[in-house]
mmCIF file of the N, C-alpha and C atoms, coordinates in Angstrom:
data_MODEL
# 
_entry.id   MODEL 
# 
loop_
_atom_site.group_PDB 
_atom_site.id 
_atom_site.type_symbol 
_atom_site.label_atom_id 
_atom_site.label_alt_id 
_atom_site.label_comp_id 
_atom_site.label_asym_id 
_atom_site.label_entity_id 
_atom_site.label_seq_id 
_atom_site.pdbx_PDB_ins_code 
_atom_site.Cartn_x 
_atom_site.Cartn_y 
_atom_site.Cartn_z 
_atom_site.occupancy 
_atom_site.B_iso_or_equiv 
_atom_site.pdbx_formal_charge 
_atom_site.auth_seq_id 
_atom_site.auth_comp_id 
_atom_site.auth_asym_id 
_atom_site.auth_atom_id 
_atom_site.pdbx_PDB_model_num 
ATOM 1   N N  . UNK A 1 1  ? 99.362  80.335  127.403 1.00 0.00 ? 1  UNK A N  1 
ATOM 2   C CA . UNK A 1 1  ? 98.467  80.593  126.288 1.00 0.00 ? 1  UNK A CA 1 
ATOM 3   C C  . UNK A 1 1  ? 98.044  82.058  126.306 1.00 0.00 ? 1  UNK A C  1 
ATOM 4   N N  . UNK A 1 2  ? 98.057  82.711  125.162 1.00 0.00 ? 2  UNK A N  1 
ATOM 5   C CA . UNK A 1 2  ? 97.675  84.113  125.054 1.00 0.00 ? 2  UNK A CA 1 
ATOM 6   C C  . UNK A 1 2  ? 96.158  84.261  125.109 1.00 0.00 ? 2  UNK A C  1 
ATOM 7   N N  . UNK A 1 3  ? 95.718  85.384  125.696 1.00 0.00 ? 3  UNK A N  1 
ATOM 8   C CA . UNK A 1 3  ? 94.294  85.640  125.827 1.00 0.00 ? 3  UNK A CA 1 
ATOM 9   C C  . UNK A 1 3  ? 94.018  87.105  125.491 1.00 0.00 ? 3  UNK A C  1 
ATOM 10  N N  . UNK A 1 4  ? 93.027  87.364  124.642 1.00 0.00 ? 4  UNK A N  1 
ATOM 11  C CA . UNK A 1 4  ? 92.615  88.734  124.347 1.00 0.00 ? 4  UNK A CA 1 
ATOM 12  C C  . UNK A 1 4  ? 91.820  89.240  125.545 1.00 0.00 ? 4  UNK A C  1 
ATOM 13  N N  . UNK A 1 5  ? 92.297  90.334  126.156 1.00 0.00 ? 5  UNK A N  1 
ATOM 14  C CA . UNK A 1 5  ? 91.648  90.846  127.360 1.00 0.00 ? 5  UNK A CA 1 
ATOM 15  C C  . UNK A 1 5  ? 90.810  92.097  127.094 1.00 0.00 ? 5  UNK A C  1 
ATOM 16  N N  . UNK A 1 6  ? 91.012  92.747  125.931 1.00 0.00 ? 6  UNK A N  1 
ATOM 17  C CA . UNK A 1 6  ? 90.210  93.919  125.570 1.00 0.00 ? 6  UNK A CA 1 
ATOM 18  C C  . UNK A 1 6  ? 90.416  94.222  124.088 1.00 0.00 ? 6  UNK A C  1 
ATOM 19  N N  . UNK A 1 7  ? 89.441  94.931  123.521 1.00 0.00 ? 7  UNK A N  1 
ATOM 20  C CA . UNK A 1 7  ? 89.495  95.359  122.126 1.00 0.00 ? 7  UNK A CA 1 
ATOM 21  C C  . UNK A 1 7  ? 89.118  96.834  122.085 1.00 0.00 ? 7  UNK A C  1 
ATOM 22  N N  . UNK A 1 8  ? 89.907  97.623  121.361 1.00 0.00 ? 8  UNK A N  1 
ATOM 23  C CA . UNK A 1 8  ? 89.599  99.039  121.169 1.00 0.00 ? 8  UNK A CA 1 
ATOM 24  C C  . UNK A 1 8  ? 89.494  99.251  119.663 1.00 0.00 ? 8  UNK A C  1 
ATOM 25  N N  . UNK A 1 9  ? 88.391  99.859  119.213 1.00 0.00 ? 9  UNK A N  1 
ATOM 26  C CA . UNK A 1 9  ? 88.173  99.985  117.778 1.00 0.00 ? 9  UNK A CA 1 
ATOM 27  C C  . UNK A 1 9  ? 87.496  101.301 117.428 1.00 0.00 ? 9  UNK A C  1 
ATOM 28  N N  . UNK A 1 10 ? 87.708  101.714 116.195 1.00 0.00 ? 10 UNK A N  1 
ATOM 29  C CA . UNK A 1 10 ? 87.010  102.882 115.657 1.00 0.00 ? 10 UNK A CA 1 
ATOM 30  C C  . UNK A 1 10 ? 85.652  102.483 115.080 1.00 0.00 ? 10 UNK A C  1 
ATOM 31  N N  . UNK A 1 11 ? 85.476  101.201 114.781 1.00 0.00 ? 11 UNK A N  1 
ATOM 32  C CA . UNK A 1 11 ? 84.271  100.726 114.095 1.00 0.00 ? 11 UNK A CA 1 
ATOM 33  C C  . UNK A 1 11 ? 83.626  99.587  114.879 1.00 0.00 ? 11 UNK A C  1 
ATOM 34  N N  . UNK A 1 12 ? 82.496  99.860  115.476 1.00 0.00 ? 12 UNK A N  1 
ATOM 35  C CA . UNK A 1 12 ? 81.790  98.865  116.288 1.00 0.00 ? 12 UNK A CA 1 
ATOM 36  C C  . UNK A 1 12 ? 81.415  97.636  115.474 1.00 0.00 ? 12 UNK A C  1 
ATOM 37  N N  . UNK A 1 13 ? 81.147  97.811  114.196 1.00 0.00 ? 13 UNK A N  1 
ATOM 38  C CA . UNK A 1 13 ? 80.703  96.687  113.366 1.00 0.00 ? 13 UNK A CA 1 
ATOM 39  C C  . UNK A 1 13 ? 81.821  95.681  113.071 1.00 0.00 ? 13 UNK A C  1 
ATOM 40  N N  . UNK A 1 14 ? 83.069  96.039  113.352 1.00 0.00 ? 14 UNK A N  1 
ATOM 41  C CA . UNK A 1 14 ? 84.193  95.147  113.094 1.00 0.00 ? 14 UNK A CA 1 
ATOM 42  C C  . UNK A 1 14 ? 84.501  94.205  114.255 1.00 0.00 ? 14 UNK A C  1 
ATOM 43  N N  . UNK A 1 15 ? 83.954  94.486  115.428 1.00 0.00 ? 15 UNK A N  1 
ATOM 44  C CA . UNK A 1 15 ? 84.361  93.739  116.612 1.00 0.00 ? 15 UNK A CA 1 
ATOM 45  C C  . UNK A 1 15 ? 83.187  93.045  117.288 1.00 0.00 ? 15 UNK A C  1 
ATOM 46  N N  . UNK A 1 16 ? 83.520  92.012  118.043 1.00 0.00 ? 16 UNK A N  1 
ATOM 47  C CA . UNK A 1 16 ? 82.525  91.272  118.805 1.00 0.00 ? 16 UNK A CA 1 
ATOM 48  C C  . UNK A 1 16 ? 83.242  90.194  119.590 1.00 0.00 ? 16 UNK A C  1 
ATOM 49  N N  . UNK A 1 17 ? 82.522  89.469  120.380 1.00 0.00 ? 17 UNK A N  1 
ATOM 50  C CA . UNK A 1 17 ? 83.135  88.378  121.127 1.00 0.00 ? 17 UNK A CA 1 
ATOM 51  C C  . UNK A 1 17 ? 83.047  88.573  122.617 1.00 0.00 ? 17 UNK A C  1 
ATOM 52  N N  . UNK A 1 18 ? 83.896  87.830  123.330 1.00 0.00 ? 18 UNK A N  1 
ATOM 53  C CA . UNK A 1 18 ? 83.808  87.786  124.781 1.00 0.00 ? 18 UNK A CA 1 
ATOM 54  C C  . UNK A 1 18 ? 84.635  88.797  125.535 1.00 0.00 ? 18 UNK A C  1 
ATOM 55  N N  . UNK A 1 19 ? 85.559  89.486  124.876 1.00 0.00 ? 19 UNK A N  1 
ATOM 56  C CA . UNK A 1 19 ? 86.409  90.468  125.564 1.00 0.00 ? 19 UNK A CA 1 
ATOM 57  C C  . UNK A 1 19 ? 85.681  91.814  125.646 1.00 0.00 ? 19 UNK A C  1 
ATOM 58  N N  . UNK A 1 20 ? 86.003  92.623  126.654 1.00 0.00 ? 20 UNK A N  1 
ATOM 59  C CA . UNK A 1 20 ? 85.430  93.971  126.716 1.00 0.00 ? 20 UNK A CA 1 
ATOM 60  C C  . UNK A 1 20 ? 85.824  94.770  125.470 1.00 0.00 ? 20 UNK A C  1 
ATOM 61  N N  . UNK A 1 21 ? 84.868  95.527  124.945 1.00 0.00 ? 21 UNK A N  1 
ATOM 62  C CA . UNK A 1 21 ? 85.078  96.296  123.717 1.00 0.00 ? 21 UNK A CA 1 
ATOM 63  C C  . UNK A 1 21 ? 84.904  97.777  124.025 1.00 0.00 ? 21 UNK A C  1 
ATOM 64  N N  . UNK A 1 22 ? 85.870  98.578  123.578 1.00 0.00 ? 22 UNK A N  1 
ATOM 65  C CA . UNK A 1 22 ? 85.836  100.025 123.743 1.00 0.00 ? 22 UNK A CA 1 
ATOM 66  C C  . UNK A 1 22 ? 85.814  100.635 122.351 1.00 0.00 ? 22 UNK A C  1 
ATOM 67  N N  . UNK A 1 23 ? 84.854  101.513 122.083 1.00 0.00 ? 23 UNK A N  1 
ATOM 68  C CA . UNK A 1 23 ? 84.763  102.182 120.788 1.00 0.00 ? 23 UNK A CA 1 
ATOM 69  C C  . UNK A 1 23 ? 85.318  103.595 120.944 1.00 0.00 ? 23 UNK A C  1 
ATOM 70  N N  . UNK A 1 24 ? 86.313  103.906 120.119 1.00 0.00 ? 24 UNK A N  1 
ATOM 71  C CA . UNK A 1 24 ? 86.964  105.222 120.162 1.00 0.00 ? 24 UNK A CA 1 
ATOM 72  C C  . UNK A 1 24 ? 86.368  106.115 119.078 1.00 0.00 ? 24 UNK A C  1 
ATOM 73  N N  . UNK A 1 25 ? 86.310  107.407 119.359 1.00 0.00 ? 25 UNK A N  1 
ATOM 74  C CA . UNK A 1 25 ? 85.696  108.333 118.405 1.00 0.00 ? 25 UNK A CA 1 
ATOM 75  C C  . UNK A 1 25 ? 86.655  108.807 117.318 1.00 0.00 ? 25 UNK A C  1 
ATOM 76  N N  . UNK A 1 26 ? 87.958  108.667 117.558 1.00 0.00 ? 26 UNK A N  1 
ATOM 77  C CA . UNK A 1 26 ? 88.938  109.058 116.541 1.00 0.00 ? 26 UNK A CA 1 
ATOM 78  C C  . UNK A 1 26 ? 90.258  108.328 116.797 1.00 0.00 ? 26 UNK A C  1 
ATOM 79  N N  . UNK A 1 27 ? 91.206  108.503 115.887 1.00 0.00 ? 27 UNK A N  1 
ATOM 80  C CA . UNK A 1 27 ? 92.494  107.798 115.962 1.00 0.00 ? 27 UNK A CA 1 
ATOM 81  C C  . UNK A 1 27 ? 93.261  108.132 117.245 1.00 0.00 ? 27 UNK A C  1 
ATOM 82  N N  . UNK A 1 28 ? 93.223  109.396 117.661 1.00 0.00 ? 28 UNK A N  1 
ATOM 83  C CA . UNK A 1 28 ? 93.927  109.792 118.887 1.00 0.00 ? 28 UNK A CA 1 
ATOM 84  C C  . UNK A 1 28 ? 93.353  109.080 120.112 1.00 0.00 ? 28 UNK A C  1 
ATOM 85  N N  . UNK A 1 29 ? 92.032  109.018 120.205 1.00 0.00 ? 29 UNK A N  1 
ATOM 86  C CA . UNK A 1 29 ? 91.380  108.337 121.333 1.00 0.00 ? 29 UNK A CA 1 
ATOM 87  C C  . UNK A 1 29 ? 91.637  106.832 121.270 1.00 0.00 ? 29 UNK A C  1 
ATOM 88  N N  . UNK A 1 30 ? 91.726  106.280 120.061 1.00 0.00 ? 30 UNK A N  1 
ATOM 89  C CA . UNK A 1 30 ? 92.038  104.865 119.890 1.00 0.00 ? 30 UNK A CA 1 
ATOM 90  C C  . UNK A 1 30 ? 93.380  104.545 120.539 1.00 0.00 ? 30 UNK A C  1 
ATOM 91  N N  . UNK A 1 31 ? 94.385  105.320 120.202 1.00 0.00 ? 31 UNK A N  1 
ATOM 92  C CA . UNK A 1 31 ? 95.723  105.096 120.751 1.00 0.00 ? 31 UNK A CA 1 
ATOM 93  C C  . UNK A 1 31 ? 95.779  105.398 122.241 1.00 0.00 ? 31 UNK A C  1 
ATOM 94  N N  . UNK A 1 32 ? 95.180  106.500 122.648 1.00 0.00 ? 32 UNK A N  1 
ATOM 95  C CA . UNK A 1 32 ? 95.191  106.896 124.064 1.00 0.00 ? 32 UNK A CA 1 
ATOM 96  C C  . UNK A 1 32 ? 94.533  105.825 124.941 1.00 0.00 ? 32 UNK A C  1 
ATOM 97  N N  . UNK A 1 33 ? 93.364  105.363 124.538 1.00 0.00 ? 33 UNK A N  1 
ATOM 98  C CA . UNK A 1 33 ? 92.645  104.344 125.303 1.00 0.00 ? 33 UNK A CA 1 
ATOM 99  C C  . UNK A 1 33 ? 93.411  103.028 125.319 1.00 0.00 ? 33 UNK A C  1 
ATOM 100 N N  . UNK A 1 34 ? 93.941  102.644 124.176 1.00 0.00 ? 34 UNK A N  1 
ATOM 101 C CA . UNK A 1 34 ? 94.681  101.378 124.074 1.00 0.00 ? 34 UNK A CA 1 
ATOM 102 C C  . UNK A 1 34 ? 95.904  101.360 124.973 1.00 0.00 ? 34 UNK A C  1 
ATOM 103 N N  . UNK A 1 35 ? 96.671  102.432 124.945 1.00 0.00 ? 35 UNK A N  1 
ATOM 104 C CA . UNK A 1 35 ? 97.903  102.444 125.719 1.00 0.00 ? 35 UNK A CA 1 
ATOM 105 C C  . UNK A 1 35 ? 97.635  102.600 127.211 1.00 0.00 ? 35 UNK A C  1 
ATOM 106 N N  . UNK A 1 36 ? 96.549  103.261 127.572 1.00 0.00 ? 36 UNK A N  1 
ATOM 107 C CA . UNK A 1 36 ? 96.156  103.331 128.979 1.00 0.00 ? 36 UNK A CA 1 
ATOM 108 C C  . UNK A 1 36 ? 95.729  101.949 129.474 1.00 0.00 ? 36 UNK A C  1 
ATOM 109 N N  . UNK A 1 37 ? 94.908  101.261 128.696 1.00 0.00 ? 37 UNK A N  1 
ATOM 110 C CA . UNK A 1 37 ? 94.495  99.905  129.060 1.00 0.00 ? 37 UNK A CA 1 
ATOM 111 C C  . UNK A 1 37 ? 95.678  98.945  129.093 1.00 0.00 ? 37 UNK A C  1 
ATOM 112 N N  . UNK A 1 38 ? 96.633  99.157  128.210 1.00 0.00 ? 38 UNK A N  1 
ATOM 113 C CA . UNK A 1 38 ? 97.832  98.321  128.186 1.00 0.00 ? 38 UNK A CA 1 
ATOM 114 C C  . UNK A 1 38 ? 98.541  98.368  129.537 1.00 0.00 ? 38 UNK A C  1 
ATOM 115 N N  . UNK A 1 39 ? 98.642  99.548  130.097 1.00 0.00 ? 39 UNK A N  1 
ATOM 116 C CA . UNK A 1 39 ? 99.292  99.706  131.398 1.00 0.00 ? 39 UNK A CA 1 
ATOM 117 C C  . UNK A 1 39 ? 98.432  99.148  132.528 1.00 0.00 ? 39 UNK A C  1 
ATOM 118 N N  . UNK A 1 40 ? 97.156  99.463  132.505 1.00 0.00 ? 40 UNK A N  1 
ATOM 119 C CA . UNK A 1 40 ? 96.249  99.026  133.576 1.00 0.00 ? 40 UNK A CA 1 
ATOM 120 C C  . UNK A 1 40 ? 96.149  97.504  133.621 1.00 0.00 ? 40 UNK A C  1 
ATOM 121 N N  . UNK A 1 41 ? 96.028  96.874  132.456 1.00 0.00 ? 41 UNK A N  1 
ATOM 122 C CA . UNK A 1 41 ? 95.817  95.427  132.379 1.00 0.00 ? 41 UNK A CA 1 
ATOM 123 C C  . UNK A 1 41 ? 97.119  94.637  132.335 1.00 0.00 ? 41 UNK A C  1 
ATOM 124 N N  . UNK A 1 42 ? 98.250  95.337  132.291 1.00 0.00 ? 42 UNK A N  1 
ATOM 125 C CA . UNK A 1 42 ? 99.559  94.696  132.158 1.00 0.00 ? 42 UNK A CA 1 
ATOM 126 C C  . UNK A 1 42 ? 99.537  93.731  130.963 1.00 0.00 ? 42 UNK A C  1 
ATOM 127 N N  . UNK A 1 43 ? 99.088  94.281  129.825 1.00 0.00 ? 43 UNK A N  1 
ATOM 128 C CA . UNK A 1 43 ? 98.924  93.498  128.598 1.00 0.00 ? 43 UNK A CA 1 
ATOM 129 C C  . UNK A 1 43 ? 99.736  94.139  127.482 1.00 0.00 ? 43 UNK A C  1 
ATOM 130 N N  . UNK A 1 44 ? 99.768  93.466  126.338 1.00 0.00 ? 44 UNK A N  1 
ATOM 131 C CA . UNK A 1 44 ? 100.455 93.994  125.158 1.00 0.00 ? 44 UNK A CA 1 
ATOM 132 C C  . UNK A 1 44 ? 99.418  94.454  124.144 1.00 0.00 ? 44 UNK A C  1 
ATOM 133 N N  . UNK A 1 45 ? 99.622  95.647  123.584 1.00 0.00 ? 45 UNK A N  1 
ATOM 134 C CA . UNK A 1 45 ? 98.722  96.180  122.566 1.00 0.00 ? 45 UNK A CA 1 
ATOM 135 C C  . UNK A 1 45 ? 99.234  95.783  121.187 1.00 0.00 ? 45 UNK A C  1 
ATOM 136 N N  . UNK A 1 46 ? 98.317  95.296  120.353 1.00 0.00 ? 46 UNK A N  1 
ATOM 137 C CA . UNK A 1 46 ? 98.657  94.877  118.993 1.00 0.00 ? 46 UNK A CA 1 
ATOM 138 C C  . UNK A 1 46 ? 97.719  95.579  118.020 1.00 0.00 ? 46 UNK A C  1 
ATOM 139 N N  . UNK A 1 47 ? 98.277  96.414  117.154 1.00 0.00 ? 47 UNK A N  1 
ATOM 140 C CA . UNK A 1 47 ? 97.501  97.168  116.172 1.00 0.00 ? 47 UNK A CA 1 
ATOM 141 C C  . UNK A 1 47 ? 97.214  96.278  114.974 1.00 0.00 ? 47 UNK A C  1 
ATOM 142 N N  . UNK A 1 48 ? 95.950  96.069  114.670 1.00 0.00 ? 48 UNK A N  1 
ATOM 143 C CA . UNK A 1 48 ? 95.563  95.228  113.541 1.00 0.00 ? 48 UNK A CA 1 
ATOM 144 C C  . UNK A 1 48 ? 95.547  95.995  112.221 1.00 0.00 ? 48 UNK A C  1 
ATOM 145 N N  . UNK A 1 49 ? 95.862  97.292  112.272 1.00 0.00 ? 49 UNK A N  1 
ATOM 146 C CA . UNK A 1 49 ? 95.962  98.154  111.088 1.00 0.00 ? 49 UNK A CA 1 
ATOM 147 C C  . UNK A 1 49 ? 94.643  98.320  110.332 1.00 0.00 ? 49 UNK A C  1 
ATOM 148 N N  . UNK A 1 50 ? 93.536  98.111  111.026 1.00 0.00 ? 50 UNK A N  1 
ATOM 149 C CA . UNK A 1 50 ? 92.226  98.324  110.414 1.00 0.00 ? 50 UNK A CA 1 
ATOM 150 C C  . UNK A 1 50 ? 91.336  99.181  111.310 1.00 0.00 ? 50 UNK A C  1 
ATOM 151 N N  . UNK A 1 51 ? 91.977  99.974  112.179 1.00 0.00 ? 51 UNK A N  1 
ATOM 152 C CA . UNK A 1 51 ? 91.229  100.789 113.128 1.00 0.00 ? 51 UNK A CA 1 
ATOM 153 C C  . UNK A 1 51 ? 90.889  100.039 114.402 1.00 0.00 ? 51 UNK A C  1 
ATOM 154 N N  . UNK A 1 52 ? 91.561  98.915  114.631 1.00 0.00 ? 52 UNK A N  1 
ATOM 155 C CA . UNK A 1 52 ? 91.317  98.102  115.819 1.00 0.00 ? 52 UNK A CA 1 
ATOM 156 C C  . UNK A 1 52 ? 92.637  97.716  116.473 1.00 0.00 ? 52 UNK A C  1 
ATOM 157 N N  . UNK A 1 53 ? 92.684  97.823  117.787 1.00 0.00 ? 53 UNK A N  1 
ATOM 158 C CA . UNK A 1 53 ? 93.826  97.398  118.582 1.00 0.00 ? 53 UNK A CA 1 
ATOM 159 C C  . UNK A 1 53 ? 93.333  96.382  119.591 1.00 0.00 ? 53 UNK A C  1 
ATOM 160 N N  . UNK A 1 54 ? 94.003  95.234  119.667 1.00 0.00 ? 54 UNK A N  1 
ATOM 161 C CA . UNK A 1 54 ? 93.657  94.231  120.675 1.00 0.00 ? 54 UNK A CA 1 
ATOM 162 C C  . UNK A 1 54 ? 94.684  94.258  121.784 1.00 0.00 ? 54 UNK A C  1 
ATOM 163 N N  . UNK A 1 55 ? 94.248  93.997  122.997 1.00 0.00 ? 55 UNK A N  1 
ATOM 164 C CA . UNK A 1 55 ? 95.146  93.905  124.140 1.00 0.00 ? 55 UNK A CA 1 
ATOM 165 C C  . UNK A 1 55 ? 95.201  92.452  124.567 1.00 0.00 ? 55 UNK A C  1 
ATOM 166 N N  . UNK A 1 56 ? 96.427  91.922  124.613 1.00 0.00 ? 56 UNK A N  1 
ATOM 167 C CA . UNK A 1 56 ? 96.638  90.502  124.822 1.00 0.00 ? 56 UNK A CA 1 
ATOM 168 C C  . UNK A 1 56 ? 97.504  90.267  126.050 1.00 0.00 ? 56 UNK A C  1 
ATOM 169 N N  . UNK A 1 57 ? 97.045  89.325  126.877 1.00 0.00 ? 57 UNK A N  1 
ATOM 170 C CA . UNK A 1 57 ? 97.839  88.849  128.023 1.00 0.00 ? 57 UNK A CA 1 
ATOM 171 C C  . UNK A 1 57 ? 98.577  87.614  127.538 1.00 0.00 ? 57 UNK A C  1 
ATOM 172 N N  . UNK A 1 58 ? 99.887  87.687  127.483 1.00 0.00 ? 58 UNK A N  1 
ATOM 173 C CA . UNK A 1 58 ? 100.717 86.600  126.956 1.00 0.00 ? 58 UNK A CA 1 
ATOM 174 C C  . UNK A 1 58 ? 101.209 85.638  128.039 1.00 0.00 ? 58 UNK A C  1 
ATOM 175 N N  . UNK A 1 59 ? 100.731 85.794  129.261 1.00 0.00 ? 59 UNK A N  1 
ATOM 176 C CA . UNK A 1 59 ? 101.176 84.912  130.339 1.00 0.00 ? 59 UNK A CA 1 
ATOM 177 C C  . UNK A 1 59 ? 100.560 83.548  130.240 1.00 0.00 ? 59 UNK A C  1 
# 
């Protein structure tokens, strides 16, 4: 079963829930933070195309 392990977003008002949330100050930081977390957490990054990227563990 897939599990959301982190959320990275440009807009704090768009996100909430039980996963750790990281707010990025711009698009470059959004991508940089997401891809770094992707490696650290051994997860897959999925761009929701609304300024938010979720990191999912598919194991």
